[in-house]
Gaussian input, Z-matrix of N, CA and C with variables (Angstrom, degrees):
# hf/3-21g

backbone

0 1
 N
 C     1     B1
 C     2     B2     1     A1
 N     3     B3     2     A2     1     D1
 C     4     B4     3     A3     2     D2
 C     5     B5     4     A4     3     D3
 N     6     B6     5     A5     4     D4
 C     7     B7     6     A6     5     D5
 C     8     B8     7     A7     6     D6
 N     9     B9     8     A8     7     D7
 C    10    B10     9     A9     8     D8
 C    11    B11    10    A10     9     D9
 N    12    B12    11    A11    10    D10
 C    13    B13    12    A12    11    D11
 C    14    B14    13    A13    12    D12
 N    15    B15    14    A14    13    D13
 C    16    B16    15    A15    14    D14
 C    17    B17    16    A16    15    D15
 N    18    B18    17    A17    16    D16
 C    19    B19    18    A18    17    D17
 C    20    B20    19    A19    18    D18
 N    21    B21    20    A20    19    D19
 C    22    B22    21    A21    20    D20
 C    23    B23    22    A22    21    D21
 N    24    B24    23    A23    22    D22
 C    25    B25    24    A24    23    D23
 C    26    B26    25    A25    24    D24
 N    27    B27    26    A26    25    D25
 C    28    B28    27    A27    26    D26
 C    29    B29    28    A28    27    D27
 N    30    B30    29    A29    28    D28
 C    31    B31    30    A30    29    D29
 C    32    B32    31    A31    30    D30
 N    33    B33    32    A32    31    D31
 C    34    B34    33    A33    32    D32
 C    35    B35    34    A34    33    D33
 N    36    B36    35    A35    34    D34
 C    37    B37    36    A36    35    D35
 C    38    B38    37    A37    36    D36
 N    39    B39    38    A38    37    D37
 C    40    B40    39    A39    38    D38
 C    41    B41    40    A40    39    D39
 N    42    B42    41    A41    40    D40
 C    43    B43    42    A42    41    D41
 C    44    B44    43    A43    42    D42
 N    45    B45    44    A44    43    D43
 C    46    B46    45    A45    44    D44
 C    47    B47    46    A46    45    D45
 N    48    B48    47    A47    46    D46
 C    49    B49    48    A48    47    D47
 C    50    B50    49    A49    48    D48
 N    51    B51    50    A50    49    D49
 C    52    B52    51    A51    50    D50
 C    53    B53    52    A52    51    D51
 N    54    B54    53    A53    52    D52
 C    55    B55    54    A54    53    D53
 C    56    B56    55    A55    54    D54
 N    57    B57    56    A56    55    D55
 C    58    B58    57    A57    56    D56
 C    59    B59    58    A58    57    D57
 N    60    B60    59    A59    58    D58
 C    61    B61    60    A60    59    D59
 C    62    B62    61    A61    60    D60
 N    63    B63    62    A62    61    D61
 C    64    B64    63    A63    62    D62
 C    65    B65    64    A64    63    D63
 N    66    B66    65    A65    64    D64
 C    67    B67    66    A66    65    D65
 C    68    B68    67    A67    66    D66
 N    69    B69    68    A68    67    D67
 C    70    B70    69    A69    68    D68
 C    71    B71    70    A70    69    D69
 N    72    B72    71    A71    70    D70
 C    73    B73    72    A72    71    D71
 C    74    B74    73    A73    72    D72
 N    75    B75    74    A74    73    D73
 C    76    B76    75    A75    74    D74
 C    77    B77    76    A76    75    D75
 N    78    B78    77    A77    76    D76
 C    79    B79    78    A78    77    D77
 C    80    B80    79    A79    78    D78
 N    81    B81    80    A80    79    D79
 C    82    B82    81    A81    80    D80
 C    83    B83    82    A82    81    D81
 N    84    B84    83    A83    82    D82
 C    85    B85    84    A84    83    D83
 C    86    B86    85    A85    84    D84
 N    87    B87    86    A86    85    D85
 C    88    B88    87    A87    86    D86
 C    89    B89    88    A88    87    D87
 N    90    B90    89    A89    88    D88
 C    91    B91    90    A90    89    D89
 C    92    B92    91    A91    90    D90
 N    93    B93    92    A92    91    D91
 C    94    B94    93    A93    92    D92
 C    95    B95    94    A94    93    D93
 N    96    B96    95    A95    94    D94
 C    97    B97    96    A96    95    D95
 C    98    B98    97    A97    96    D96
 N    99    B99    98    A98    97    D97
 C   100   B100    99    A99    98    D98
 C   101   B101   100   A100    99    D99
 N   102   B102   101   A101   100   D100
 C   103   B103   102   A102   101   D101
 C   104   B104   103   A103   102   D102
 N   105   B105   104   A104   103   D103
 C   106   B106   105   A105   104   D104
 C   107   B107   106   A106   105   D105
 N   108   B108   107   A107   106   D106
 C   109   B109   108   A108   107   D107
 C   110   B110   109   A109   108   D108
 N   111   B111   110   A110   109   D109
 C   112   B112   111   A111   110   D110
 C   113   B113   112   A112   111   D111
 N   114   B114   113   A113   112   D112
 C   115   B115   114   A114   113   D113
 C   116   B116   115   A115   114   D114
 N   117   B117   116   A116   115   D115
 C   118   B118   117   A117   116   D116
 C   119   B119   118   A118   117   D117
 N   120   B120   119   A119   118   D118
 C   121   B121   120   A120   119   D119
 C   122   B122   121   A121   120   D120
 N   123   B123   122   A122   121   D121
 C   124   B124   123   A123   122   D122
 C   125   B125   124   A124   123   D123
 N   126   B126   125   A125   124   D124
 C   127   B127   126   A126   125   D125
 C   128   B128   127   A127   126   D126
 N   129   B129   128   A128   127   D127
 C   130   B130   129   A129   128   D128
 C   131   B131   130   A130   129   D129
 N   132   B132   131   A131   130   D130
 C   133   B133   132   A132   131   D131
 C   134   B134   133   A133   132   D132
 N   135   B135   134   A134   133   D133
 C   136   B136   135   A135   134   D134
 C   137   B137   136   A136   135   D135
 N   138   B138   137   A137   136   D136
 C   139   B139   138   A138   137   D137
 C   140   B140   139   A139   138   D138
 N   141   B141   140   A140   139   D139
 C   142   B142   141   A141   140   D140
 C   143   B143   142   A142   141   D141
 N   144   B144   143   A143   142   D142
 C   145   B145   144   A144   143   D143
 C   146   B146   145   A145   144   D144
 N   147   B147   146   A146   145   D145
 C   148   B148   147   A147   146   D146
 C   149   B149   148   A148   147   D147
 N   150   B150   149   A149   148   D148
 C   151   B151   150   A150   149   D149
 C   152   B152   151   A151   150   D150
 N   153   B153   152   A152   151   D151
 C   154   B154   153   A153   152   D152
 C   155   B155   154   A154   153   D153
 N   156   B156   155   A155   154   D154
 C   157   B157   156   A156   155   D155
 C   158   B158   157   A157   156   D156
 N   159   B159   158   A158   157   D157
 C   160   B160   159   A159   158   D158
 C   161   B161   160   A160   159   D159
 N   162   B162   161   A161   160   D160
 C   163   B163   162   A162   161   D161
 C   164   B164   163   A163   162   D162
 N   165   B165   164   A164   163   D163
 C   166   B166   165   A165   164   D164
 C   167   B167   166   A166   165   D165
 N   168   B168   167   A167   166   D166
 C   169   B169   168   A168   167   D167
 C   170   B170   169   A169   168   D168
 N   171   B171   170   A170   169   D169
 C   172   B172   171   A171   170   D170
 C   173   B173   172   A172   171   D171
 N   174   B174   173   A173   172   D172
 C   175   B175   174   A174   173   D173
 C   176   B176   175   A175   174   D174
 N   177   B177   176   A176   175   D175
 C   178   B178   177   A177   176   D176
 C   179   B179   178   A178   177   D177
 N   180   B180   179   A179   178   D178
 C   181   B181   180   A180   179   D179
 C   182   B182   181   A181   180   D180
 N   183   B183   182   A182   181   D181
 C   184   B184   183   A183   182   D182
 C   185   B185   184   A184   183   D183
 N   186   B186   185   A185   184   D184
 C   187   B187   186   A186   185   D185
 C   188   B188   187   A187   186   D186
 N   189   B189   188   A188   187   D187
 C   190   B190   189   A189   188   D188
 C   191   B191   190   A190   189   D189
 N   192   B192   191   A191   190   D190
 C   193   B193   192   A192   191   D191
 C   194   B194   193   A193   192   D192
 N   195   B195   194   A194   193   D193
 C   196   B196   195   A195   194   D194
 C   197   B197   196   A196   195   D195
 N   198   B198   197   A197   196   D196
 C   199   B199   198   A198   197   D197
 C   200   B200   199   A199   198   D198
 N   201   B201   200   A200   199   D199
 C   202   B202   201   A201   200   D200
 C   203   B203   202   A202   201   D201
 N   204   B204   203   A203   202   D202
 C   205   B205   204   A204   203   D203
 C   206   B206   205   A205   204   D204
 N   207   B207   206   A206   205   D205
 C   208   B208   207   A207   206   D206
 C   209   B209   208   A208   207   D207
 N   210   B210   209   A209   208   D208
 C   211   B211   210   A210   209   D209
 C   212   B212   211   A211   210   D210
 N   213   B213   212   A212   211   D211
 C   214   B214   213   A213   212   D212
 C   215   B215   214   A214   213   D213
 N   216   B216   215   A215   214   D214
 C   217   B217   216   A216   215   D215
 C   218   B218   217   A217   216   D216
 N   219   B219   218   A218   217   D217
 C   220   B220   219   A219   218   D218
 C   221   B221   220   A220   219   D219
 N   222   B222   221   A221   220   D220
 C   223   B223   222   A222   221   D221
 C   224   B224   223   A223   222   D222
 N   225   B225   224   A224   223   D223
 C   226   B226   225   A225   224   D224
 C   227   B227   226   A226   225   D225
 N   228   B228   227   A227   226   D226
 C   229   B229   228   A228   227   D227
 C   230   B230   229   A229   228   D228
 N   231   B231   230   A230   229   D229
 C   232   B232   231   A231   230   D230
 C   233   B233   232   A232   231   D231
 N   234   B234   233   A233   232   D232
 C   235   B235   234   A234   233   D233
 C   236   B236   235   A235   234   D234
 N   237   B237   236   A236   235   D235
 C   238   B238   237   A237   236   D236
 C   239   B239   238   A238   237   D237
 N   240   B240   239   A239   238   D238
 C   241   B241   240   A240   239   D239
 C   242   B242   241   A241   240   D240
 N   243   B243   242   A242   241   D241
 C   244   B244   243   A243   242   D242
 C   245   B245   244   A244   243   D243
 N   246   B246   245   A245   244   D244
 C   247   B247   246   A246   245   D245
 C   248   B248   247   A247   246   D246
 N   249   B249   248   A248   247   D247
 C   250   B250   249   A249   248   D248
 C   251   B251   250   A250   249   D249
 N   252   B252   251   A251   250   D250
 C   253   B253   252   A252   251   D251
 C   254   B254   253   A253   252   D252
 N   255   B255   254   A254   253   D253
 C   256   B256   255   A255   254   D254
 C   257   B257   256   A256   255   D255
 N   258   B258   257   A257   256   D256
 C   259   B259   258   A258   257   D257
 C   260   B260   259   A259   258   D258
 N   261   B261   260   A260   259   D259
 C   262   B262   261   A261   260   D260
 C   263   B263   262   A262   261   D261
 N   264   B264   263   A263   262   D262
 C   265   B265   264   A264   263   D263
 C   266   B266   265   A265   264   D264
 N   267   B267   266   A266   265   D265
 C   268   B268   267   A267   266   D266
 C   269   B269   268   A268   267   D267
 N   270   B270   269   A269   268   D268
 C   271   B271   270   A270   269   D269
 C   272   B272   271   A271   270   D270
 N   273   B273   272   A272   271   D271
 C   274   B274   273   A273   272   D272
 C   275   B275   274   A274   273   D273
 N   276   B276   275   A275   274   D274
 C   277   B277   276   A276   275   D275
 C   278   B278   277   A277   276   D276
 N   279   B279   278   A278   277   D277
 C   280   B280   279   A279   278   D278
 C   281   B281   280   A280   279   D279
 N   282   B282   281   A281   280   D280
 C   283   B283   282   A282   281   D281
 C   284   B284   283   A283   282   D282
 N   285   B285   284   A284   283   D283
 C   286   B286   285   A285   284   D284
 C   287   B287   286   A286   285   D285
 N   288   B288   287   A287   286   D286
 C   289   B289   288   A288   287   D287
 C   290   B290   289   A289   288   D288
 N   291   B291   290   A290   289   D289
 C   292   B292   291   A291   290   D290
 C   293   B293   292   A292   291   D291

   B1=1.4499
   B2=1.5311
   B3=1.3084
   B4=1.4591
   B5=1.5260
   B6=1.3420
   B7=1.4617
   B8=1.5221
   B9=1.3052
   B10=1.4505
   B11=1.5194
   B12=1.3482
   B13=1.4508
   B14=1.5204
   B15=1.3344
   B16=1.4713
   B17=1.5216
   B18=1.3419
   B19=1.4611
   B20=1.5275
   B21=1.3255
   B22=1.4615
   B23=1.5224
   B24=1.3215
   B25=1.4579
   B26=1.5283
   B27=1.3121
   B28=1.4647
   B29=1.5299
   B30=1.3251
   B31=1.4629
   B32=1.5303
   B33=1.3327
   B34=1.4703
   B35=1.5207
   B36=1.3458
   B37=1.4692
   B38=1.5340
   B39=1.3158
   B40=1.4681
   B41=1.5295
   B42=1.3233
   B43=1.4674
   B44=1.5338
   B45=1.3115
   B46=1.4745
   B47=1.5241
   B48=1.3233
   B49=1.4607
   B50=1.5280
   B51=1.3267
   B52=1.4663
   B53=1.5315
   B54=1.3302
   B55=1.4782
   B56=1.5214
   B57=1.3120
   B58=1.4639
   B59=1.5303
   B60=1.3268
   B61=1.4733
   B62=1.5275
   B63=1.3424
   B64=1.4671
   B65=1.5190
   B66=1.3233
   B67=1.4537
   B68=1.5270
   B69=1.3107
   B70=1.4685
   B71=1.5241
   B72=1.3299
   B73=1.4630
   B74=1.5242
   B75=1.3407
   B76=1.4681
   B77=1.5205
   B78=1.3192
   B79=1.4615
   B80=1.5291
   B81=1.3233
   B82=1.4623
   B83=1.5174
   B84=1.3314
   B85=1.4507
   B86=1.5153
   B87=1.3377
   B88=1.4644
   B89=1.5170
   B90=1.3131
   B91=1.4499
   B92=1.5160
   B93=1.2971
   B94=1.4535
   B95=1.5190
   B96=1.3213
   B97=1.4601
   B98=1.5240
   B99=1.3112
   B100=1.4632
   B101=1.5227
   B102=1.3305
   B103=1.4602
   B104=1.5250
   B105=1.3218
   B106=1.4644
   B107=1.5200
   B108=1.3255
   B109=1.4643
   B110=1.5241
   B111=1.3255
   B112=1.4666
   B113=1.5226
   B114=1.3345
   B115=1.4632
   B116=1.5204
   B117=1.3221
   B118=1.4629
   B119=1.5291
   B120=1.3431
   B121=1.4701
   B122=1.5246
   B123=1.3253
   B124=1.4653
   B125=1.5204
   B126=1.3175
   B127=1.4655
   B128=1.5246
   B129=1.3288
   B130=1.4640
   B131=1.5273
   B132=1.3110
   B133=1.4677
   B134=1.5324
   B135=1.3300
   B136=1.4662
   B137=1.5192
   B138=1.3363
   B139=1.4587
   B140=1.5164
   B141=1.3159
   B142=1.4669
   B143=1.5340
   B144=1.3226
   B145=1.4646
   B146=1.5323
   B147=1.3303
   B148=1.4649
   B149=1.5221
   B150=1.3386
   B151=1.4634
   B152=1.5262
   B153=1.3401
   B154=1.4761
   B155=1.5277
   B156=1.3329
   B157=1.4544
   B158=1.5254
   B159=1.3178
   B160=1.4627
   B161=1.5258
   B162=1.3354
   B163=1.4687
   B164=1.5151
   B165=1.3662
   B166=1.4733
   B167=1.5374
   B168=1.3371
   B169=1.4632
   B170=1.5353
   B171=1.3377
   B172=1.4694
   B173=1.5254
   B174=1.3210
   B175=1.4641
   B176=1.5270
   B177=1.3341
   B178=1.4625
   B179=1.5248
   B180=1.3262
   B181=1.4570
   B182=1.5353
   B183=1.3271
   B184=1.4626
   B185=1.5312
   B186=1.3221
   B187=1.4676
   B188=1.5240
   B189=1.3127
   B190=1.4653
   B191=1.5194
   B192=1.3236
   B193=1.4650
   B194=1.5192
   B195=1.3086
   B196=1.4612
   B197=1.5215
   B198=1.3090
   B199=1.4531
   B200=1.5219
   B201=1.3334
   B202=1.4572
   B203=1.5232
   B204=1.3044
   B205=1.4607
   B206=1.5214
   B207=1.3330
   B208=1.4684
   B209=1.5223
   B210=1.3325
   B211=1.4645
   B212=1.5184
   B213=1.3278
   B214=1.4618
   B215=1.5261
   B216=1.3301
   B217=1.4667
   B218=1.5266
   B219=1.3375
   B220=1.4642
   B221=1.5213
   B222=1.3129
   B223=1.4656
   B224=1.5279
   B225=1.3279
   B226=1.4683
   B227=1.5300
   B228=1.3125
   B229=1.4618
   B230=1.5189
   B231=1.3359
   B232=1.4586
   B233=1.5201
   B234=1.3268
   B235=1.4655
   B236=1.5232
   B237=1.3373
   B238=1.4555
   B239=1.5157
   B240=1.3279
   B241=1.4638
   B242=1.5141
   B243=1.3215
   B244=1.4539
   B245=1.5244
   B246=1.3180
   B247=1.4580
   B248=1.5202
   B249=1.3192
   B250=1.4593
   B251=1.5260
   B252=1.3247
   B253=1.4630
   B254=1.5219
   B255=1.3167
   B256=1.4541
   B257=1.5225
   B258=1.3165
   B259=1.4533
   B260=1.5231
   B261=1.3302
   B262=1.4693
   B263=1.5227
   B264=1.3159
   B265=1.4551
   B266=1.5268
   B267=1.3363
   B268=1.4640
   B269=1.5251
   B270=1.2798
   B271=1.4483
   B272=1.5236
   B273=1.3359
   B274=1.4573
   B275=1.5092
   B276=1.3156
   B277=1.4536
   B278=1.5325
   B279=1.3432
   B280=1.4589
   B281=1.5252
   B282=1.3396
   B283=1.4571
   B284=1.5247
   B285=1.3193
   B286=1.4614
   B287=1.5287
   B288=1.3283
   B289=1.4605
   B290=1.5135
   B291=1.3307
   B292=1.4603
   B293=1.4491
   A1=109.73
   A2=116.40
   A3=121.49
   A4=110.72
   A5=115.42
   A6=120.09
   A7=109.44
   A8=117.29
   A9=122.02
   A10=109.60
   A11=115.73
   A12=120.73
   A13=111.32
   A14=117.44
   A15=119.18
   A16=111.48
   A17=117.50
   A18=120.69
   A19=110.76
   A20=116.34
   A21=120.32
   A22=110.58
   A23=115.82
   A24=121.08
   A25=110.86
   A26=116.96
   A27=121.59
   A28=111.98
   A29=117.39
   A30=121.19
   A31=112.63
   A32=117.29
   A33=121.40
   A34=110.53
   A35=116.04
   A36=119.16
   A37=110.00
   A38=117.03
   A39=123.25
   A40=111.58
   A41=117.24
   A42=121.02
   A43=110.84
   A44=116.49
   A45=120.43
   A46=110.71
   A47=117.55
   A48=121.05
   A49=110.29
   A50=115.67
   A51=120.55
   A52=110.79
   A53=117.15
   A54=120.47
   A55=110.49
   A56=117.11
   A57=121.50
   A58=110.14
   A59=116.99
   A60=120.36
   A61=110.95
   A62=116.90
   A63=120.81
   A64=110.74
   A65=117.29
   A66=121.09
   A67=111.07
   A68=116.86
   A69=121.12
   A70=110.67
   A71=117.82
   A72=121.10
   A73=110.92
   A74=117.29
   A75=120.61
   A76=110.42
   A77=116.35
   A78=119.99
   A79=111.71
   A80=117.37
   A81=120.28
   A82=110.98
   A83=117.08
   A84=120.70
   A85=110.30
   A86=116.83
   A87=119.87
   A88=110.42
   A89=117.35
   A90=121.13
   A91=110.95
   A92=116.68
   A93=118.73
   A94=113.14
   A95=119.15
   A96=119.63
   A97=110.83
   A98=116.87
   A99=118.74
   A100=111.42
   A101=116.98
   A102=119.48
   A103=111.43
   A104=116.99
   A105=119.91
   A106=109.47
   A107=116.70
   A108=120.56
   A109=110.08
   A110=116.60
   A111=120.57
   A112=111.63
   A113=117.30
   A114=120.50
   A115=111.37
   A116=116.68
   A117=121.61
   A118=111.07
   A119=116.60
   A120=122.13
   A121=112.38
   A122=114.68
   A123=121.29
   A124=107.54
   A125=116.24
   A126=120.13
   A127=109.82
   A128=115.37
   A129=119.22
   A130=109.98
   A131=116.78
   A132=121.41
   A133=110.86
   A134=116.64
   A135=120.51
   A136=111.26
   A137=116.22
   A138=120.22
   A139=110.47
   A140=116.45
   A141=120.88
   A142=110.44
   A143=116.70
   A144=120.36
   A145=110.42
   A146=117.24
   A147=121.25
   A148=112.05
   A149=116.49
   A150=121.91
   A151=113.43
   A152=116.43
   A153=121.44
   A154=112.08
   A155=115.38
   A156=121.69
   A157=107.52
   A158=116.85
   A159=120.35
   A160=110.93
   A161=115.71
   A162=120.21
   A163=111.17
   A164=119.48
   A165=118.34
   A166=112.86
   A167=117.40
   A168=120.16
   A169=110.26
   A170=117.04
   A171=120.32
   A172=109.28
   A173=116.33
   A174=121.02
   A175=110.62
   A176=116.35
   A177=120.90
   A178=110.77
   A179=116.31
   A180=121.77
   A181=110.19
   A182=116.09
   A183=120.57
   A184=112.60
   A185=116.66
   A186=120.17
   A187=112.87
   A188=117.89
   A189=121.74
   A190=111.19
   A191=116.25
   A192=120.92
   A193=111.18
   A194=117.08
   A195=121.28
   A196=109.04
   A197=116.08
   A198=121.76
   A199=108.28
   A200=116.13
   A201=120.42
   A202=112.11
   A203=115.36
   A204=120.96
   A205=110.89
   A206=117.66
   A207=119.91
   A208=110.76
   A209=117.01
   A210=120.96
   A211=110.12
   A212=117.20
   A213=121.08
   A214=111.26
   A215=117.20
   A216=120.77
   A217=110.34
   A218=116.52
   A219=120.47
   A220=110.90
   A221=116.84
   A222=122.27
   A223=109.73
   A224=116.49
   A225=120.78
   A226=110.43
   A227=116.58
   A228=120.69
   A229=112.81
   A230=116.38
   A231=121.10
   A232=112.91
   A233=116.19
   A234=120.82
   A235=110.89
   A236=116.64
   A237=120.44
   A238=113.55
   A239=116.20
   A240=120.38
   A241=112.46
   A242=114.85
   A243=122.66
   A244=108.46
   A245=116.91
   A246=121.38
   A247=108.80
   A248=115.77
   A249=121.26
   A250=107.48
   A251=116.31
   A252=121.22
   A253=109.90
   A254=115.10
   A255=121.34
   A256=108.84
   A257=116.06
   A258=121.37
   A259=106.44
   A260=115.97
   A261=121.57
   A262=109.90
   A263=115.47
   A264=121.45
   A265=109.91
   A266=116.28
   A267=118.77
   A268=109.36
   A269=116.47
   A270=120.93
   A271=112.76
   A272=116.57
   A273=120.31
   A274=115.88
   A275=119.29
   A276=121.64
   A277=109.04
   A278=117.32
   A279=119.90
   A280=109.91
   A281=114.55
   A282=121.55
   A283=109.24
   A284=115.51
   A285=120.91
   A286=107.65
   A287=115.69
   A288=121.10
   A289=109.10
   A290=116.39
   A291=121.09
   A292=110.29
   D1=136.60
   D2=-179.28
   D3=-72.13
   D4=143.04
   D5=178.15
   D6=-99.83
   D7=147.75
   D8=178.40
   D9=-74.62
   D10=145.96
   D11=-179.08
   D12=-58.74
   D13=-40.84
   D14=-178.70
   D15=-61.95
   D16=-31.24
   D17=177.37
   D18=-72.31
   D19=-40.84
   D20=176.78
   D21=-62.78
   D22=-44.26
   D23=-179.96
   D24=-61.93
   D25=-43.53
   D26=-179.11
   D27=-62.67
   D28=-27.72
   D29=-179.08
   D30=-80.82
   D31=-11.94
   D32=-178.50
   D33=-81.45
   D34=155.20
   D35=175.21
   D36=-58.38
   D37=149.06
   D38=-177.00
   D39=-55.20
   D40=-41.41
   D41=-178.67
   D42=-61.39
   D43=-42.08
   D44=178.98
   D45=-67.71
   D46=-39.05
   D47=177.16
   D48=-58.92
   D49=-42.83
   D50=-178.95
   D51=-65.51
   D52=-41.98
   D53=177.85
   D54=-61.66
   D55=-41.04
   D56=179.22
   D57=-63.92
   D58=-44.07
   D59=178.90
   D60=-62.56
   D61=-44.92
   D62=179.82
   D63=-62.01
   D64=-42.98
   D65=178.40
   D66=-62.93
   D67=-42.20
   D68=178.61
   D69=-63.16
   D70=-41.13
   D71=178.82
   D72=-64.00
   D73=-41.58
   D74=177.56
   D75=-61.74
   D76=-44.04
   D77=-179.55
   D78=-65.59
   D79=-38.02
   D80=177.09
   D81=-65.14
   D82=-38.12
   D83=178.16
   D84=-62.62
   D85=-45.08
   D86=179.46
   D87=-60.09
   D88=-44.05
   D89=-179.33
   D90=-67.77
   D91=-37.02
   D92=-172.34
   D93=-66.85
   D94=-30.15
   D95=179.59
   D96=-59.86
   D97=-53.26
   D98=-178.70
   D99=-72.08
   D100=-33.90
   D101=179.60
   D102=-65.67
   D103=-41.68
   D104=178.04
   D105=-62.92
   D106=-44.85
   D107=179.50
   D108=-58.77
   D109=-45.50
   D110=-179.09
   D111=-65.58
   D112=-39.99
   D113=178.95
   D114=-64.69
   D115=-27.72
   D116=177.80
   D117=-85.68
   D118=1.37
   D119=-179.14
   D120=56.72
   D121=43.39
   D122=178.64
   D123=-115.41
   D124=128.10
   D125=178.60
   D126=-80.36
   D127=160.95
   D128=175.02
   D129=-60.20
   D130=-37.51
   D131=-179.48
   D132=-62.84
   D133=-44.71
   D134=178.87
   D135=-65.15
   D136=-44.34
   D137=178.59
   D138=-61.59
   D139=-41.91
   D140=178.64
   D141=-59.51
   D142=-43.54
   D143=179.08
   D144=-63.21
   D145=-41.71
   D146=178.63
   D147=-62.44
   D148=-32.24
   D149=-177.57
   D150=-94.85
   D151=-3.11
   D152=-175.96
   D153=58.47
   D154=41.93
   D155=174.95
   D156=-131.48
   D157=178.12
   D158=-179.72
   D159=-87.90
   D160=159.27
   D161=176.50
   D162=-60.66
   D163=-41.56
   D164=176.59
   D165=-60.07
   D166=-30.46
   D167=178.24
   D168=-68.04
   D169=-36.90
   D170=176.18
   D171=-65.42
   D172=-44.08
   D173=179.01
   D174=-58.52
   D175=-44.70
   D176=179.47
   D177=-63.27
   D178=-41.88
   D179=179.11
   D180=-58.41
   D181=-42.42
   D182=-178.33
   D183=-69.64
   D184=-23.26
   D185=-179.63
   D186=-91.95
   D187=-13.52
   D188=-177.45
   D189=-60.03
   D190=141.05
   D191=176.17
   D192=-85.91
   D193=-33.26
   D194=-178.35
   D195=-120.81
   D196=84.52
   D197=-179.89
   D198=-87.41
   D199=129.96
   D200=179.73
   D201=-71.78
   D202=158.45
   D203=-178.43
   D204=-62.88
   D205=-42.20
   D206=179.33
   D207=-61.74
   D208=-38.93
   D209=177.31
   D210=-63.38
   D211=-44.24
   D212=178.41
   D213=-62.06
   D214=-39.67
   D215=178.04
   D216=-61.57
   D217=-45.46
   D218=179.21
   D219=-64.36
   D220=-42.78
   D221=-179.87
   D222=-59.08
   D223=-49.41
   D224=179.38
   D225=-63.16
   D226=-43.39
   D227=179.40
   D228=-62.86
   D229=-33.97
   D230=178.51
   D231=-65.96
   D232=-18.92
   D233=177.26
   D234=-102.37
   D235=6.35
   D236=-179.58
   D237=85.82
   D238=13.35
   D239=-178.16
   D240=-108.94
   D241=-172.89
   D242=-179.58
   D243=-137.53
   D244=133.90
   D245=175.62
   D246=-84.31
   D247=127.27
   D248=177.57
   D249=-122.30
   D250=121.25
   D251=179.48
   D252=-103.36
   D253=133.05
   D254=177.59
   D255=-130.50
   D256=132.14
   D257=174.35
   D258=-100.65
   D259=122.45
   D260=-179.11
   D261=-112.44
   D262=140.52
   D263=-179.22
   D264=-119.79
   D265=156.27
   D266=175.04
   D267=-55.58
   D268=142.49
   D269=-178.71
   D270=95.87
   D271=-1.96
   D272=174.54
   D273=94.41
   D274=-5.23
   D275=-179.96
   D276=-72.25
   D277=133.60
   D278=178.18
   D279=-147.66
   D280=154.36
   D281=-178.59
   D282=-136.06
   D283=136.84
   D284=175.06
   D285=-87.12
   D286=135.33
   D287=-178.29
   D288=-111.16
   D289=137.05
   D290=175.57
   D291=86.07

């Protein structure tokens, strides 16, 4: 019988669970840059023109694993959006940064 992923994850040491979560968050961030652009119906070429950079530079930005906050702000701004960072803590406490 197949086991559910959440059960497998729960059986792993806490440190490994945390590494898996961090890796998943990084991968979601990488995907979200291009996915957001696509959902906004903006091509890499158009975004590049808005940012005064080349289309290959936009492509590279979307593939980066560690994108800086300033880069994310510019990327969002190039699509007419705004980057909002929030730090959330257990218990519901959260703070907006920037």
